[in-house]
ZANUDO-139098 format. One line per 8 residues: number of its first residue (from 0); their letters; for each residue y, x, z of C-alpha. Coordinates in Angstrom, 2 decimals, always signed. Example, Ala and Ser with C-alpha at 12.3 -4.5 7.8 and 13.67 -1.06 7.14 Angstrom:
BEGIN
0> as> -4.50 +12.30 +7.80 ~ -1.06 +13.67 +7.14
END
This chain:
BEGIN
0> mktfltlt> -68.40 +27.71 +35.81 ~ -70.30 +26.02 +33.02 ~ -67.12 +24.23 +31.89 ~ -65.21 +27.51 +32.04 ~ -67.71 +29.21 +29.76 ~ -67.72 +26.34 +27.31 ~ -63.96 +26.13 +27.03 ~ -63.28 +29.83 +26.73
8> sfsptqkl> -66.18 +30.56 +24.41 ~ -64.97 +28.11 +21.80 ~ -61.23 +28.32 +22.37 ~ -60.61 +30.81 +19.51 ~ -62.74 +28.66 +17.21 ~ -60.84 +25.52 +18.16 ~ -57.53 +27.28 +17.61 ~ -58.64 +28.52 +14.19
16> fslsqesg> -59.89 +25.03 +13.30 ~ -56.58 +23.45 +14.33 ~ -54.56 +25.94 +12.32 ~ -56.82 +25.48 +9.29 ~ -56.57 +21.71 +9.57 ~ -52.77 +21.83 +9.71 ~ -52.69 +24.27 +6.80 ~ -54.84 +21.88 +4.79
24> rnaakyfi> -52.50 +18.99 +5.54 ~ -49.48 +21.01 +4.44 ~ -51.22 +22.11 +1.26 ~ -52.18 +18.52 +0.45 ~ -48.61 +17.32 +1.04 ~ -47.30 +20.08 -1.21 ~ -49.49 +19.09 -4.15 ~ -48.87 +15.37 -3.66
32> ntypkyfq> -45.10 +15.81 -3.52 ~ -44.89 +18.47 -6.22 ~ -47.03 +16.57 -8.73 ~ -46.50 +12.89 -7.77 ~ -47.40 +11.59 -11.23 ~ -51.04 +12.51 -10.59 ~ -51.18 +10.48 -7.37 ~ -49.71 +7.14 -8.37
40> kdyaqphi> -52.83 +5.00 -7.98 ~ -53.17 +3.56 -4.48 ~ -56.84 +3.43 -3.45 ~ -56.25 +2.68 +0.22 ~ -56.62 -0.88 +1.46 ~ -54.40 -1.65 +3.29 ~ -51.68 +0.60 +1.90 ~ -51.18 +3.90 +3.80
48> pclmpetl> -47.69 +5.24 +3.04 ~ -48.36 +8.79 +4.29 ~ -51.13 +9.23 +1.70 ~ -48.80 +8.49 -1.18 ~ -46.19 +10.82 -2.70 ~ -42.76 +10.73 -1.17 ~ -40.08 +9.06 -3.24 ~ -38.31 +12.12 -4.61
56> eaqieeas> -35.87 +10.42 -6.96 ~ -32.93 +8.29 -5.88 ~ -33.33 +4.64 -6.81 ~ -29.62 +3.66 -6.65 ~ -27.81 +5.16 -9.63 ~ -24.28 +3.72 -9.36 ~ -21.68 +5.54 -7.27 ~ -21.53 +3.59 -4.02
64> eaalieri> -21.79 +4.05 -0.29 ~ -25.34 +2.67 -0.40 ~ -26.29 +5.40 -2.91 ~ -24.71 +8.00 -0.61 ~ -26.73 +6.69 +2.36 ~ -29.90 +6.88 +0.27 ~ -29.28 +10.54 -0.65 ~ -28.47 +11.43 +2.96
72> rmrkvkaa> -31.73 +9.86 +4.15 ~ -33.64 +11.73 +1.42 ~ -31.86 +14.94 +2.53 ~ -30.54 +15.52 -0.97 ~ -27.67 +17.67 +0.25 ~ -26.13 +18.69 -3.07 ~ -26.50 +15.22 -4.55 ~ -24.95 +13.65 -1.43
80> vdlydqll> -21.98 +16.05 -1.43 ~ -21.38 +15.52 -5.17 ~ -21.55 +11.74 -4.77 ~ -19.19 +11.91 -1.78 ~ -16.64 +13.82 -3.91 ~ -17.01 +11.25 -6.71 ~ -16.34 +8.40 -4.30 ~ -13.19 +10.06 -2.94
88> qagtsvsl> -11.90 +10.85 -6.43 ~ -12.50 +7.23 -7.50 ~ -10.54 +6.01 -4.48 ~ -13.59 +4.43 -2.85 ~ -13.46 +4.59 +0.94 ~ -16.47 +5.91 +2.87 ~ -17.08 +4.62 +6.37 ~ -16.71 +6.95 +9.34
96> dvtnqlld> -20.38 +6.57 +10.31 ~ -21.64 +7.63 +6.87 ~ -19.17 +10.53 +6.73 ~ -20.44 +11.78 +10.09 ~ -24.04 +11.47 +8.86 ~ -23.14 +13.64 +5.86 ~ -21.50 +16.23 +8.12 ~ -24.58 +16.31 +10.34
104> licfcgdh> -26.78 +16.83 +7.27 ~ -24.64 +19.70 +5.99 ~ -24.58 +21.42 +9.39 ~ -28.34 +21.03 +9.77 ~ -29.58 +21.88 +6.25 ~ -26.77 +23.95 +4.76 ~ -25.76 +23.30 +1.18 ~ -29.32 +23.37 -0.18
112> dpaqenvp> -32.14 +20.86 -0.07 ~ -34.74 +21.55 +2.68 ~ -37.62 +21.81 +0.21 ~ -36.06 +24.78 -1.60 ~ -37.23 +28.30 -0.79 ~ -34.71 +31.15 -0.91 ~ -34.87 +34.87 -0.38 ~ -33.11 +36.03 +2.85
120> eqrneety> -29.98 +37.29 +1.06 ~ -29.49 +34.00 -0.75 ~ -30.25 +32.12 +2.45 ~ -27.54 +33.97 +4.36 ~ -24.96 +33.33 +1.64 ~ -25.87 +29.65 +1.46 ~ -25.76 +29.32 +5.25 ~ -22.26 +30.76 +5.33
128> gayskafs> -21.32 +28.46 +2.46 ~ -22.79 +25.52 +4.33 ~ -20.66 +26.19 +7.42 ~ -17.55 +26.54 +5.26 ~ -18.46 +23.34 +3.44 ~ -18.85 +21.55 +6.76 ~ -15.30 +22.50 +7.78 ~ -14.03 +21.56 +4.33
136> tytdllnn> -15.67 +18.14 +4.59 ~ -14.20 +17.73 +8.07 ~ -10.74 +18.50 +6.62 ~ -11.29 +15.85 +3.93 ~ -12.21 +13.41 +6.67 ~ -8.91 +14.11 +8.50 ~ -6.93 +13.81 +5.25 ~ -8.37 +10.34 +4.83
144> rlkadvqt> -7.17 +9.49 +8.36 ~ -10.70 +9.21 +9.69 ~ -12.04 +10.50 +12.98 ~ -15.14 +12.54 +13.69 ~ -17.61 +11.60 +16.39 ~ -18.88 +13.85 +19.22 ~ -22.02 +14.92 +17.30 ~ -19.85 +16.19 +14.43
152> fnaliiaa> -17.64 +18.19 +16.77 ~ -20.73 +19.66 +18.48 ~ -22.05 +20.85 +15.11 ~ -18.68 +22.31 +14.13 ~ -18.36 +24.20 +17.43 ~ -21.77 +25.81 +16.91 ~ -20.76 +26.71 +13.34 ~ -17.38 +28.14 +14.38
160> pevkekyn> -18.57 +31.74 +15.07 ~ -20.13 +31.88 +11.61 ~ -16.90 +31.31 +9.67 ~ -14.77 +33.86 +11.55 ~ -15.28 +37.57 +11.99 ~ -13.22 +38.68 +15.00 ~ -14.13 +37.54 +18.49 ~ -10.67 +36.21 +19.25
168> ekwelivd> -10.61 +34.27 +15.98 ~ -13.95 +32.67 +16.80 ~ -12.70 +31.60 +20.21 ~ -9.38 +30.31 +18.86 ~ -11.25 +28.11 +16.38 ~ -13.42 +26.72 +19.19 ~ -10.36 +25.97 +21.32 ~ -8.68 +24.29 +18.33
176> llkqmaeq> -11.69 +22.02 +17.85 ~ -11.66 +21.09 +21.55 ~ -7.96 +20.22 +21.27 ~ -8.67 +18.03 +18.24 ~ -11.35 +16.24 +20.24 ~ -8.77 +15.46 +22.89 ~ -6.23 +14.29 +20.27 ~ -8.79 +12.01 +18.66
184> kvkpnllt> -9.86 +10.79 +22.13 ~ -13.45 +11.91 +21.59 ~ -15.01 +12.51 +24.99 ~ -17.11 +15.70 +25.18 ~ -20.64 +15.45 +26.50 ~ -23.17 +17.96 +27.82 ~ -24.13 +19.05 +24.31 ~ -20.47 +19.77 +23.55
192> lnavlkal> -20.06 +22.17 +26.44 ~ -23.48 +23.71 +25.75 ~ -22.36 +24.22 +22.15 ~ -19.29 +26.09 +23.45 ~ -21.48 +28.31 +25.63 ~ -23.85 +28.91 +22.74 ~ -20.92 +29.89 +20.51 ~ -19.62 +32.25 +23.21
200> rrcgtlgk> -22.86 +34.22 +22.90 ~ -21.44 +35.37 +19.55 ~ -18.09 +36.37 +21.00 ~ -18.95 +39.66 +22.72 ~ -17.05 +40.58 +25.88 ~ -14.64 +37.70 +25.32 ~ -17.55 +35.34 +25.93 ~ -18.00 +36.73 +29.45
208> sqafpvis> -14.40 +35.95 +30.38 ~ -14.62 +32.35 +29.13 ~ -18.15 +31.35 +30.22 ~ -17.46 +30.40 +33.83 ~ -14.29 +28.41 +32.99 ~ -16.49 +26.34 +30.66 ~ -18.92 +25.69 +33.53 ~ -15.99 +24.70 +35.74
216> emkalsid> -14.78 +22.33 +33.02 ~ -18.25 +20.77 +32.97 ~ -18.09 +20.05 +36.65 ~ -14.52 +18.73 +36.36 ~ -15.78 +16.22 +33.79 ~ -18.67 +15.27 +36.11 ~ -21.17 +16.80 +33.67 ~ -24.12 +18.49 +35.34
224> pslasynh> -25.22 +21.65 +33.51 ~ -28.71 +21.58 +32.03 ~ -31.18 +24.43 +31.86 ~ -29.75 +25.24 +28.42 ~ -26.34 +25.82 +30.05 ~ -27.82 +28.39 +32.44 ~ -29.85 +29.93 +29.62 ~ -26.64 +30.52 +27.65
232> lltifykt> -24.99 +32.01 +30.74 ~ -27.83 +34.49 +31.24 ~ -27.74 +35.45 +27.57 ~ -23.95 +35.93 +27.57 ~ -23.95 +38.28 +30.56 ~ -27.22 +40.16 +30.16 ~ -27.63 +43.03 +27.74 ~ -30.83 +45.09 +27.70
240> ghkgsffy> -30.28 +48.39 +29.48 ~ -26.95 +47.31 +31.02 ~ -27.76 +45.86 +34.43 ~ -24.49 +46.60 +36.24 ~ -23.09 +43.57 +38.00 ~ -25.54 +41.28 +36.23 ~ -27.70 +41.25 +39.36 ~ -25.13 +39.03 +41.05
248> ikmevmne> -24.87 +36.75 +38.02 ~ -28.63 +36.34 +38.02 ~ -28.64 +35.62 +41.75 ~ -25.87 +33.05 +41.31 ~ -27.72 +31.28 +38.50 ~ -30.98 +31.18 +40.46 ~ -29.15 +29.87 +43.54 ~ -27.73 +27.06 +41.39
256> vsgksfta> -31.06 +25.97 +39.88 ~ -33.51 +26.64 +42.72 ~ -35.22 +23.54 +44.07 ~ -33.75 +21.22 +41.43 ~ -35.69 +18.99 +39.07 ~ -34.38 +18.95 +35.51 ~ -34.96 +16.68 +32.54 ~ -34.76 +17.50 +28.84
264> qdpddaqf> -31.20 +16.99 +27.61 ~ -30.77 +19.82 +25.10 ~ -33.24 +21.43 +22.66 ~ -32.32 +24.81 +24.16 ~ -33.52 +23.72 +27.62 ~ -36.94 +25.11 +26.69 ~ -35.44 +28.61 +26.34 ~ -34.40 +28.98 +29.99
272> fitamric> -37.73 +29.96 +31.54 ~ -38.72 +32.52 +28.91 ~ -35.21 +34.04 +28.98 ~ -35.17 +34.24 +32.78 ~ -38.65 +35.79 +32.89 ~ -37.74 +38.28 +30.15 ~ -34.76 +39.42 +32.22 ~ -36.94 +39.72 +35.35
280> ldtkdmeq> -39.41 +41.83 +33.36 ~ -36.67 +44.07 +31.93 ~ -35.10 +44.59 +35.35 ~ -38.50 +44.73 +37.13 ~ -37.31 +42.11 +39.60 ~ -40.45 +40.61 +41.13 ~ -38.55 +38.59 +43.73 ~ -36.50 +36.68 +41.15
288> ayrvhell> -39.59 +36.26 +38.97 ~ -41.26 +34.40 +41.83 ~ -38.16 +32.20 +42.16 ~ -38.27 +31.40 +38.44 ~ -41.95 +30.52 +38.66 ~ -41.36 +28.44 +41.77 ~ -38.68 +26.48 +39.90 ~ -41.24 +25.76 +37.19
296> gvgenwrl> -43.31 +23.86 +39.76 ~ -40.46 +21.62 +40.98 ~ -40.76 +18.03 +39.79 ~ -41.59 +17.96 +36.11 ~ -39.77 +21.15 +35.21 ~ -43.03 +22.41 +33.69 ~ -42.36 +20.05 +30.79 ~ -39.34 +22.22 +29.91
304> lgndfqqn> -41.46 +25.31 +29.40 ~ -41.66 +24.52 +25.70 ~ -44.53 +24.49 +23.24 ~ -47.74 +26.52 +23.44 ~ -46.13 +29.56 +21.86 ~ -43.26 +29.56 +24.36 ~ -45.67 +29.05 +27.25 ~ -47.69 +32.08 +26.15
312> iyyarffs> -44.51 +34.17 +25.99 ~ -43.52 +33.09 +29.50 ~ -46.89 +33.79 +31.12 ~ -47.35 +37.06 +29.21 ~ -44.07 +38.33 +30.69 ~ -44.97 +37.05 +34.15 ~ -48.38 +38.75 +34.10 ~ -46.96 +42.00 +32.70
320> llcmmeni> -44.52 +42.09 +35.61 ~ -47.29 +41.32 +38.10 ~ -49.39 +44.17 +36.70 ~ -46.49 +46.60 +37.07 ~ -45.10 +45.57 +40.45 ~ -47.81 +43.92 +42.58 ~ -50.93 +45.33 +44.19 ~ -54.18 +44.45 +42.49
328> dvmlkwyr> -55.29 +41.85 +45.06 ~ -52.16 +39.77 +44.53 ~ -52.42 +40.25 +40.78 ~ -56.05 +39.08 +40.74 ~ -55.16 +36.02 +42.83 ~ -52.66 +34.93 +40.17 ~ -55.13 +35.86 +37.47 ~ -57.89 +33.68 +38.90
336> dlvpsvyy> -55.50 +30.79 +39.56 ~ -54.00 +30.64 +36.07 ~ -56.61 +32.05 +33.66 ~ -57.87 +30.29 +31.61 ~ -56.86 +26.84 +32.88 ~ -53.13 +27.40 +32.33 ~ -52.81 +30.67 +30.43 ~ -54.91 +32.31 +27.75
344> pssnimrd> -54.06 +36.05 +28.04 ~ -53.79 +38.26 +24.98 ~ -55.62 +41.57 +24.58 ~ -52.40 +43.41 +25.51 ~ -52.24 +41.62 +28.85 ~ -55.89 +42.53 +29.48 ~ -54.97 +46.17 +28.85 ~ -52.14 +45.83 +31.37
352> llqaldtd> -54.71 +44.47 +33.83 ~ -57.00 +47.48 +33.25 ~ -54.07 +49.82 +33.88 ~ -53.30 +47.94 +37.10 ~ -56.91 +48.45 +38.21 ~ -56.52 +52.14 +37.47 ~ -53.25 +52.41 +39.40 ~ -54.73 +50.76 +42.51
360> nrldlipq> -58.00 +52.71 +42.22 ~ -60.08 +49.56 +41.77 ~ -62.03 +50.56 +38.68 ~ -65.14 +49.10 +40.30 ~ -63.88 +45.70 +39.08 ~ -64.09 +46.72 +35.42 ~ -67.51 +45.06 +34.81 ~ -66.08 +41.71 +36.00
368> iwkdikql> -63.04 +42.11 +33.75 ~ -65.33 +42.95 +30.84 ~ -67.06 +39.60 +31.25 ~ -63.67 +37.88 +31.08 ~ -62.73 +39.90 +28.02 ~ -65.82 +38.61 +26.25 ~ -65.25 +35.02 +27.34 ~ -61.63 +35.17 +26.22
376> ghanrqnl> -62.70 +36.38 +22.78 ~ -61.18 +39.89 +22.99 ~ -64.41 +41.89 +22.79 ~ -63.60 +42.71 +19.16 ~ -60.36 +44.52 +20.05 ~ -61.07 +48.19 +19.40 ~ -58.19 +49.59 +21.48 ~ -59.04 +47.40 +24.45
384> veellilm> -62.74 +48.30 +24.43 ~ -62.01 +52.02 +24.05 ~ -59.52 +51.86 +26.95 ~ -62.21 +50.28 +29.10 ~ -64.76 +52.99 +28.17 ~ -62.25 +55.77 +28.91 ~ -61.60 +54.40 +32.41 ~ -65.32 +54.09 +33.20
392> arekhnqe> -66.10 +57.61 +31.95 ~ -63.16 +59.45 +33.50 ~ -64.34 +59.79 +37.11 ~ -67.55 +59.69 +39.10 ~ -68.13 +56.88 +41.57 ~ -70.89 +55.92 +43.99 ~ -74.27 +55.12 +42.51 ~ -73.88 +51.36 +42.80
400> vqesfaec> -70.64 +51.41 +40.81 ~ -72.14 +53.80 +38.25 ~ -75.08 +51.44 +37.75 ~ -72.73 +48.53 +37.11 ~ -70.78 +50.73 +34.70 ~ -73.99 +51.62 +32.87 ~ -74.94 +47.96 +32.44 ~ -71.43 +47.25 +31.20
408> aldikkiy> -71.62 +50.17 +28.75 ~ -74.93 +48.97 +27.32 ~ -73.44 +45.51 +26.92 ~ -70.52 +47.03 +25.03 ~ -73.01 +48.82 +22.79 ~ -74.36 +45.44 +21.72 ~ -70.88 +44.45 +20.54 ~ -70.69 +47.59 +18.43
416> dtgdrgkv> -74.17 +46.97 +17.02 ~ -73.92 +43.28 +16.12 ~ -70.37 +42.11 +16.78 ~ -69.69 +38.39 +16.82 ~ -72.25 +36.21 +14.99 ~ -73.99 +39.26 +13.59 ~ -70.86 +40.82 +12.07 ~ -70.01 +44.41 +12.91
424> llswtags> -66.44 +44.21 +14.16 ~ -66.03 +47.59 +15.89 ~ -66.58 +51.08 +14.51 ~ -67.92 +53.94 +16.58 ~ -65.55 +56.85 +17.11 ~ -66.48 +60.23 +18.57 ~ -64.45 +59.33 +21.67 ~ -66.10 +55.95 +22.26
432> lsdlisvl> -69.60 +57.44 +21.79 ~ -68.81 +60.32 +24.15 ~ -67.38 +58.01 +26.81 ~ -70.33 +55.63 +26.65 ~ -72.83 +58.50 +26.90 ~ -70.91 +59.98 +29.84 ~ -71.12 +56.65 +31.67 ~ -74.88 +56.49 +31.11
440> laahrrqd> -75.39 +60.11 +32.24 ~ -73.40 +59.47 +35.43 ~ -75.82 +56.62 +36.22 ~ -78.83 +58.87 +35.44 ~ -79.70 +56.78 +32.38 ~ -80.69 +59.89 +30.47 ~ -83.02 +58.18 +28.01 ~ -80.43 +55.54 +27.09
448> awemlklf> -77.87 +58.32 +26.70 ~ -80.30 +60.25 +24.46 ~ -80.63 +57.26 +22.14 ~ -76.84 +57.00 +22.00 ~ -76.57 +60.71 +21.16 ~ -78.48 +60.06 +17.94 ~ -75.70 +57.72 +16.79 ~ -73.37 +60.68 +16.22
456> kthnrvps> -75.37 +61.65 +13.15 ~ -75.89 +58.02 +12.08 ~ -72.14 +57.33 +12.04 ~ -71.02 +60.79 +10.84 ~ -69.35 +61.69 +14.10 ~ -69.32 +65.08 +15.86 ~ -70.05 +65.36 +19.60 ~ -67.76 +67.47 +21.76
464> eellnrfl> -68.88 +70.73 +23.37 ~ -68.03 +69.26 +26.78 ~ -70.40 +66.34 +26.22 ~ -73.28 +68.59 +25.13 ~ -72.82 +70.86 +28.16 ~ -72.74 +67.84 +30.46 ~ -75.87 +66.49 +28.80 ~ -77.63 +69.84 +29.18
472> tcvkeage> -76.79 +69.86 +32.89 ~ -78.45 +66.44 +33.29 ~ -81.46 +67.65 +31.31 ~ -81.71 +70.68 +33.57 ~ -81.73 +68.45 +36.68 ~ -84.63 +66.55 +35.14 ~ -86.41 +69.79 +34.13 ~ -86.98 +68.59 +30.56
480> vnqavelv> -87.39 +71.82 +28.60 ~ -88.28 +70.14 +25.31 ~ -85.18 +67.92 +25.43 ~ -83.00 +70.93 +26.24 ~ -84.16 +72.73 +23.12 ~ -83.74 +69.56 +21.05 ~ -80.17 +69.36 +22.35 ~ -79.54 +72.88 +21.09
488> qisagfcl> -81.03 +71.86 +17.77 ~ -78.60 +68.91 +17.55 ~ -75.70 +71.25 +18.27 ~ -76.89 +73.64 +15.57 ~ -77.18 +70.76 +13.13 ~ -73.44 +70.11 +13.57 ~ -72.70 +73.88 +13.32 ~ -70.79 +73.78 +16.59
496> petpkliq> -69.39 +77.12 +17.79 ~ -70.69 +76.28 +21.28 ~ -74.33 +76.50 +20.11 ~ -74.90 +80.19 +21.05 ~ -73.73 +79.45 +24.60 ~ -76.09 +76.48 +24.79 ~ -78.95 +78.73 +23.65 ~ -78.09 +81.23 +26.37
504> rvqqefel> -78.05 +78.45 +28.95 ~ -81.49 +77.27 +27.87 ~ -82.86 +80.81 +28.09 ~ -81.29 +81.50 +31.46 ~ -81.58 +78.14 +33.25 ~ -84.96 +76.86 +32.06 ~ -88.40 +78.29 +32.76 ~ -90.01 +78.85 +29.38
512> teqkyinf> -93.65 +79.80 +29.01 ~ -94.31 +82.76 +26.74 ~ -95.52 +80.54 +23.92 ~ -92.53 +78.21 +24.22 ~ -90.22 +81.18 +24.26 ~ -91.82 +82.61 +21.12 ~ -91.42 +79.24 +19.38 ~ -87.82 +78.98 +20.56
520> vlwiagsa> -86.96 +82.45 +19.22 ~ -88.77 +81.65 +16.00 ~ -86.73 +78.45 +15.58 ~ -83.54 +80.42 +16.18 ~ -84.51 +83.07 +13.64 ~ -85.46 +80.49 +11.04 ~ -82.44 +78.24 +11.47 ~ -78.76 +78.86 +11.78
528> ftvdeaes> -79.07 +81.79 +14.21 ~ -80.43 +85.38 +14.38 ~ -81.66 +87.34 +17.38 ~ -79.72 +90.53 +17.89 ~ -81.69 +91.77 +20.79 ~ -84.96 +90.54 +22.24 ~ -86.78 +92.12 +25.12 ~ -89.97 +91.18 +26.91
536> spgsshvv> -88.15 +88.94 +29.42 ~ -87.15 +85.52 +27.99 ~ -83.87 +85.50 +29.88 ~ -82.61 +88.75 +28.40 ~ -82.23 +87.77 +24.75 ~ -78.79 +87.60 +23.17 ~ -78.18 +85.21 +20.27 ~ -75.39 +85.18 +17.72
544> aapssnpp> -74.59 +82.34 +15.28 ~ -75.20 +82.93 +11.58 ~ -75.01 +80.41 +8.76 ~ -78.14 +79.03 +7.20 ~ -78.67 +76.46 +4.47 ~ -82.12 +75.33 +5.67 ~ -82.41 +72.70 +8.43 ~ -84.17 +73.96 +11.55
552> aapfsspp> -87.75 +72.93 +12.24 ~ -88.84 +71.41 +15.53 ~ -88.88 +74.31 +18.00 ~ -92.10 +73.40 +19.77 ~ -94.21 +72.54 +16.73 ~ -96.83 +74.98 +15.48 ~ -94.97 +77.91 +13.90 ~ -95.70 +78.73 +10.26
560> asahfssl> -97.54 +81.95 +9.59 ~ -95.19 +84.52 +8.11 ~ -94.48 +88.22 +8.19 ~ -91.20 +87.51 +9.95 ~ -93.02 +85.53 +12.61 ~ -95.54 +88.34 +13.13 ~ -92.82 +90.93 +13.54 ~ -91.04 +88.74 +16.08
568> cvsl> -94.22 +88.30 +18.09 ~ -94.85 +92.05 +18.09 ~ -91.31 +92.73 +19.25 ~ -91.63 +90.14 +21.99
END
């Protein structure tokens, strides 16, 4: 447990430090590469290349294949394309390998250098121009009686949907490229067929009719599909809100992959698990979600879950589904097994967990979850904390549970008071104050609740009539007459319309001595209220609210001598 506390307590700090460190590196690289003339002197011994500015200018000036290779390696897209055109116009031949490298660069970067920043509209135009330029360069390659390699064809297939508008035109271009591969005796590989599937995702309903023939072609060529292949299949057939026959597609895909160990063969392999779990969450299919998670544990498939961000997406979807579909005992088993050693849940997932506790009527576990919320660094999430207070205040439980709720509520109060490292991170609302006071009253922590009641005025919040009535009931059970009258005074200070009813309750439900009653009536007369009718019995008076600009005095202090006071005493 000590290790658990240490890791989770500092995890947000470590994450912030890592992000800041990476940001600093990027900023340093930017200044070094933007203003290289200021960083020419090499202080490091021995020489450390990464600390020096990158060579931004081409060193080979004459038009040659070597100069073209240099510009390709420097990712100078425009310069490389211009030089390539110059070489062709001068009648200089360019080798097939270099031509393919240029095509790869154009397909990857577009027709702009990677360092340039563009607004989205310009970016879209340049991307389209890049795809068109790639096909134009490929045409030049064919005109020079050269052949493309498999990587070039893969890039062109992925780009095909971007240069055509209609679905059938997109598919016809893909088929044409596959035919050209066969004519040039270029053997397709896994990435080729995955590129076709990926392109079919942009072909609407036509993609559904062609997807399985592509898979069949894979098997005919003795190419085993990768996780990326199945990811593309799921994406082609599944549309949010349109389940239909997709259930059988999903079953078929899971039957194909279940129990198999996969290795990384395609960058899109890392998308399979998060796509499959998203579909399970959308369709609320807990059974298939378990199959997906079981597949993750086969061999080293966990390596294909992707980076930290993708892992968080996967587990967030898995836990959201568990909270919706499983009973709380099963949910908590998964929670204890995976948090925080494997998964670091967000505040939204913790809210889902609280709702699951509410659904299964296990609100008694809230204090334990609150400890986890603090350890996970989510105690500063206003919505999460208020949700927790609402659940604790909503219903009454046995005394043991109410005591644990009260301790939890007082612990939450500390977060509001000091926050993290002395900083106030949360702001009191009327709802959060009311809920916390209700929790304390239910546990018979009347004095703690009284101290909390004072915070309404401190933070310019107004208590509800329901809260004041509930508080007065607890005061009545304790027989505290002075506190009852002070409660009425607080209500009057906020000019609440419920104040006259509270006064009546005090008169009718509390035993007031004659002197206390005189002082009470005097306070009413001298504050925001007047006595319409007062008889000899304390319980028979009727009070009506009336505005007053003077704050009321303490009701049980010695009354000031005045003619009004004398007349009241005579009448009483």
